[in-house]
C-alpha positions in Angstrom: -86.2 -2.3 -34.8 -83.1 -3.8 -32.6 -79.9 -2.6 -33.2 -78.3 -6.0 -33.7 -79.5 -5.6 -37.4 -80.8 -8.2 -39.7 -78.8 -9.6 -42.4 -79.2 -9.2 -46.0 -81.7 -12.0 -47.3 -82.5 -10.4 -50.3 -80.4 -10.0 -53.9 -77.7 -7.8 -52.8 -76.5 -4.9 -54.5 -72.6 -4.9 -55.9 -71.4 -2.3 -54.2 -68.2 -2.0 -54.2 -66.1 -2.9 -50.9 -62.7 -1.9 -49.9 -59.9 -4.4 -50.8 -56.7 -4.8 -48.4 -54.3 -3.7 -51.2 -56.2 -0.5 -52.4 -56.3 0.4 -48.6 -52.7 -0.3 -48.1 -51.5 1.7 -50.8 -54.1 4.8 -50.0 -52.6 4.6 -46.3 -49.1 4.5 -47.9 -50.5 7.7 -50.3 -51.7 9.6 -47.1 -48.4 8.9 -45.2 -46.7 10.9 -47.8 -49.1 13.8 -47.9 -48.9 14.1 -44.1 -45.2 14.3 -44.1 -44.9 16.8 -46.8 -47.5 19.1 -44.9 -46.8 18.9 -41.3 -43.1 17.2 -41.1 -43.1 13.8 -39.9 -46.0 12.6 -39.7 -47.6 9.1 -40.0 -50.4 7.3 -42.0 -53.9 8.2 -41.6 -56.4 5.2 -42.9 -59.3 6.9 -44.6 -62.3 4.9 -46.1 -62.6 7.1 -49.2 -60.1 9.6 -50.6 -60.4 13.7 -49.5 -63.4 15.4 -50.6 -62.9 18.6 -52.4 -65.7 21.5 -52.6 -67.0 20.4 -49.0 -70.2 22.0 -47.9 -69.2 21.6 -44.2 -65.5 21.0 -44.0 -63.1 23.0 -42.5 -66.2 25.0 -40.9 -64.7 27.1 -37.6 -66.2 28.3 -34.3 -65.6 31.3 -32.6 -63.6 29.7 -29.2 -64.5 32.4 -27.4 -68.1 31.7 -27.7 -68.2 27.8 -27.7 -68.4 26.1 -24.2 -66.1 23.3 -25.5 -62.2 23.2 -24.5 -60.4 23.2 -27.8 -57.3 25.1 -28.3 -57.5 27.8 -30.4 -54.6 28.6 -33.7 -51.7 30.5 -32.9 -52.5 32.4 -35.4 -56.2 33.0 -35.2 -59.2 32.9 -32.5 -61.1 29.8 -34.4 -60.5 26.1 -34.4 -61.5 23.5 -36.9 -64.2 21.7 -35.6 -64.3 18.3 -37.6 -68.0 17.1 -39.2 -69.3 13.8 -40.2 -69.8 13.0 -43.9 -68.9 16.4 -44.5 -69.2 16.1 -48.5 -72.5 15.6 -50.7 -73.8 12.2 -49.7 -74.8 11.5 -53.3 -77.8 10.5 -54.7 -77.4 6.8 -54.8 -79.9 6.0 -52.6 -83.2 3.1 -52.7 -85.3 4.9 -50.4 -85.7 8.7 -50.3 -86.3 8.6 -46.7 -82.5 7.4 -46.1 -80.6 10.6 -47.5 -83.3 12.6 -45.6 -82.5 10.8 -42.3 -79.0 11.7 -43.1 -79.5 15.0 -43.3 -81.5 15.0 -40.4 -78.7 13.5 -38.0 -76.6 15.0 -39.2 -78.1 18.8 -39.0 -78.9 17.5 -35.0 -77.3 19.6 -32.3 -77.0 16.5 -29.9 -75.4 14.5 -32.6 -72.5 16.9 -33.7 -71.9 17.9 -30.2 -70.7 14.2 -29.4 -68.2 14.9 -31.5 -68.0 11.0 -32.6 -64.7 10.1 -33.1 -66.0 6.7 -35.1 -67.7 8.7 -37.8 -64.6 10.9 -37.9 -62.1 8.2 -38.9 -63.6 7.4 -42.1 -66.4 10.0 -43.2 -64.9 13.3 -42.4 -62.7 15.4 -44.7 -62.6 18.4 -41.9 -60.6 15.5 -39.7 -58.2 14.5 -41.9 -57.2 18.3 -42.3 -56.6 18.6 -38.6 -54.8 15.4 -38.6 -52.6 17.2 -41.5 -51.9 20.4 -38.9 -50.0 18.0 -37.1 -49.9 16.3 -33.3 -50.9 19.7 -31.7 -53.9 20.3 -33.3 -54.6 16.5 -33.3 -54.2 16.5 -29.8 -56.6 19.5 -28.9 -59.0 17.9 -31.1 -58.9 14.7 -29.3 -59.4 16.9 -26.2 -62.8 17.6 -27.6 -63.9 14.2 -28.4 -63.2 13.0 -25.0 -64.7 15.7 -22.9 -68.0 15.1 -23.8 -70.6 12.7 -22.0 -70.0 9.5 -23.4 -72.8 7.4 -22.1 -75.2 10.1 -22.7 -73.4 10.1 -26.7 -73.8 6.3 -26.6 -77.6 6.4 -26.1 -78.1 9.1 -28.9 -76.1 6.8 -31.4 -78.1 3.7 -30.4 -81.1 5.6 -31.0 -79.6 6.8 -34.2 -78.9 3.2 -35.2 -82.2 1.6 -34.2 -83.7 4.2 -37.0 -81.5 3.5 -39.6 -82.5 -0.2 -39.7 -86.0 0.8 -39.7 -87.8 -0.2 -42.9 -89.4 3.2 -43.3 -86.0 4.7 -43.1 -82.8 3.0 -44.3 -83.3 -0.7 -44.1 -83.6 -1.1 -47.7 -80.4 0.5 -48.2 -78.6 -1.0 -45.6 -79.4 -5.0 -46.8 -78.2 -4.0 -50.1 -75.1 -2.8 -48.2 -75.1 0.5 -49.5 -71.8 1.7 -48.2 -72.5 5.0 -47.2 -75.5 3.5 -44.9 -73.2 0.6 -43.7 -70.3 2.9 -42.7 -73.1 5.4 -40.5 -74.3 2.0 -39.3 -70.8 0.8 -38.0 -70.1 4.1 -37.0 -73.1 4.5 -34.7 -72.7 0.7 -33.2 -68.7 1.1 -32.5 -69.2 4.6 -30.6 -68.5 3.4 -27.6 -65.5 1.3 -28.0 -63.9 3.9 -30.3 -64.3 6.0 -28.1 -62.3 4.4 -25.7 -59.6 3.6 -27.9 -59.4 6.8 -29.0 -59.4 8.2 -25.7 -56.6 6.0 -24.3 -53.7 7.7 -23.2 -50.0 6.3 -23.3 -47.7 6.2 -19.9 -46.6 9.4 -21.2 -50.0 11.3 -21.0 -50.2 11.7 -24.8 -53.2 10.0 -26.7 -52.1 6.7 -28.6 -53.9 7.7 -31.5 -51.7 10.6 -32.1 -48.7 8.9 -31.3 -49.6 6.3 -34.0 -50.5 8.7 -36.6 -47.2 10.3 -36.1 -45.4 7.2 -36.4 -44.1 8.0 -39.8 -41.9 4.7 -39.8 -44.8 2.3 -38.4 -48.5 3.0 -39.8 -49.5 -0.5 -38.2 -50.6 1.3 -35.0 -53.2 3.6 -37.1 -54.6 0.3 -38.7 -56.2 -0.9 -35.5 -58.7 1.9 -34.8 -60.3 1.2 -38.3 -61.0 -2.7 -36.9 -64.5 -1.8 -35.5 -65.6 0.2 -38.8 -65.2 -3.6 -40.6 -61.5 -2.5 -42.3 -59.2 -5.7 -41.8 -55.7 -5.2 -40.9 -53.7 -5.1 -44.4 -51.7 -7.6 -45.1 -48.1 -7.9 -43.8 -48.8 -4.8 -41.6 -47.0 -4.8 -38.1 -48.5 -2.9 -35.4 -46.1 -1.9 -32.4 -46.2 -4.3 -29.4 -46.8 -1.5 -27.0 -48.7 -1.0 -24.3 -51.3 0.8 -26.3 -51.6 -1.9 -28.9 -52.4 -4.3 -26.1 -54.9 -2.0 -24.4 -56.6 -1.5 -27.8 -57.2 -4.9 -28.6 -58.2 -5.2 -25.2 -61.4 -2.9 -25.5 -61.9 -4.1 -28.6 -62.3 -7.7 -27.1 -65.2 -6.9 -25.1 -66.7 -6.1 -27.8 -66.1 -9.3 -30.3 -68.0 -11.4 -29.4 -71.1 -9.4 -30.6 -72.2 -10.5 -34.3 -73.9 -7.9 -34.8 -71.0 -5.5 -34.6 -68.4 -5.2 -37.6 -65.2 -5.9 -35.1 -67.0 -9.6 -34.6 -65.8 -10.1 -38.2 -62.2 -8.2 -38.1 -61.0 -8.7 -34.4 -59.4 -12.6 -34.6 -57.6 -12.0 -37.9 -55.9 -9.0 -36.5 -55.1 -11.1 -33.2 -53.6 -13.4 -35.1 -51.2 -11.3 -37.3 -50.5 -9.1 -34.3 -49.5 -12.4 -32.0 -46.9 -13.4 -34.6 -44.7 -11.0 -33.6 -45.7 -9.7 -30.6 -46.2 -13.5 -28.7 -49.5 -15.6 -28.6 -50.5 -14.0 -25.2 -50.3 -10.4 -26.3 -53.8 -10.1 -27.5 -56.8 -12.7 -26.1 -57.8 -15.1 -28.7 -60.9 -16.2 -26.2 -63.9 -15.0 -28.2 -66.9 -16.5 -28.5 -69.0 -15.0 -31.5 -72.5 -15.3 -30.6 -74.8 -14.2 -33.5 -78.0 -11.9 -33.1 -81.2 -13.4 -33.7 -82.5 -12.1 -37.1 -86.4 -12.8 -38.7 -85.0 -16.1 -40.5 -82.9 -17.6 -37.7 -80.9 -17.8 -34.5 -77.1 -19.7 -34.5 -74.6 -19.6 -32.4 -71.0 -19.9 -33.6 -67.7 -20.6 -31.3 -64.7 -18.8 -32.8 -61.6 -20.2 -32.2 -58.1 -18.3 -32.9 -55.1 -20.2 -33.9 -52.1 -18.2 -35.0 -51.2 -18.6 -38.8 -47.8 -19.7 -40.0 -45.1 -17.3 -39.2 -43.8 -17.8 -42.7 -47.5 -16.4 -44.7 -47.0 -13.9 -42.3 -43.4 -12.6 -43.2 -44.2 -12.9 -46.7 -47.0 -10.4 -46.7 -44.2 -7.9 -44.7 -42.0 -8.5 -47.7 -45.0 -7.2 -49.8 -45.2 -4.2 -47.7 -41.7 -3.3 -47.7 -41.8 -3.8 -51.4 -44.7 -1.5 -52.0 -42.9 1.4 -49.7 -40.1 1.1 -52.4 -42.1 1.5 -55.3 -43.5 4.7 -53.5 
């Protein structure tokens, strides 16, 4: 089956979807947690609350036996290796073949050794634990993530995305918008753009992603990395007008015209919000979204963006400041 994926044409199950306000409150809570455990750290947006009693979380690998270059702890000879979906998947699946597929690819060395940043952002408690350890540990993990053969890994992710959409595997759950399945599909299909965005470095040589996490005064930069995962920029958030932010949005622009990708649903509204503060030409609005063909129809739509009324965005910013005061 094509990676473009079909739209759900049958009755959809009422799966819970993340709400911007809840996502915002979650990020603010994590900001406080990271600051308390690692000094002046920033916010990390995760798709769900940290999970306990994980069967894979905090797995370690002896650095002397690993070919990957990962910085070791100053006190031990081990490094935390992040894993995707490192908690129980639950049993909320329609097809028995779907969780079997998840267990299969999650156990595959070819998948594990790609260290997929696109999966770690939303589905990995072990990655969250690394973030809490601070910039040095996180930078070491990013070194590992960025050292892989991304072209080879992209092929692996594309193959898994195609399998997920197979009628004999997870197609039914995907059509019903099972959140676990849609998270996996978005992570598979956004691997390349999030590899590029995650491995982007600032002029000082630090990872832009690490800088966004350790920026305790403005969590807005960290929100950008979730746009390809179908998480919209929260209203009132204000990413910095930095070269990192601009380059990240330029990467996303290259994919935003593909309607089979979640970034096509989140890019333009994020640009509208960013450009209010950073100027009308900071991030490009020149996106033509071409809807992929499905079994029912083929359609084309041209999406253009107009900058929102500054007063509306300013009102959102005021609400954000109010929430900060409450917390």
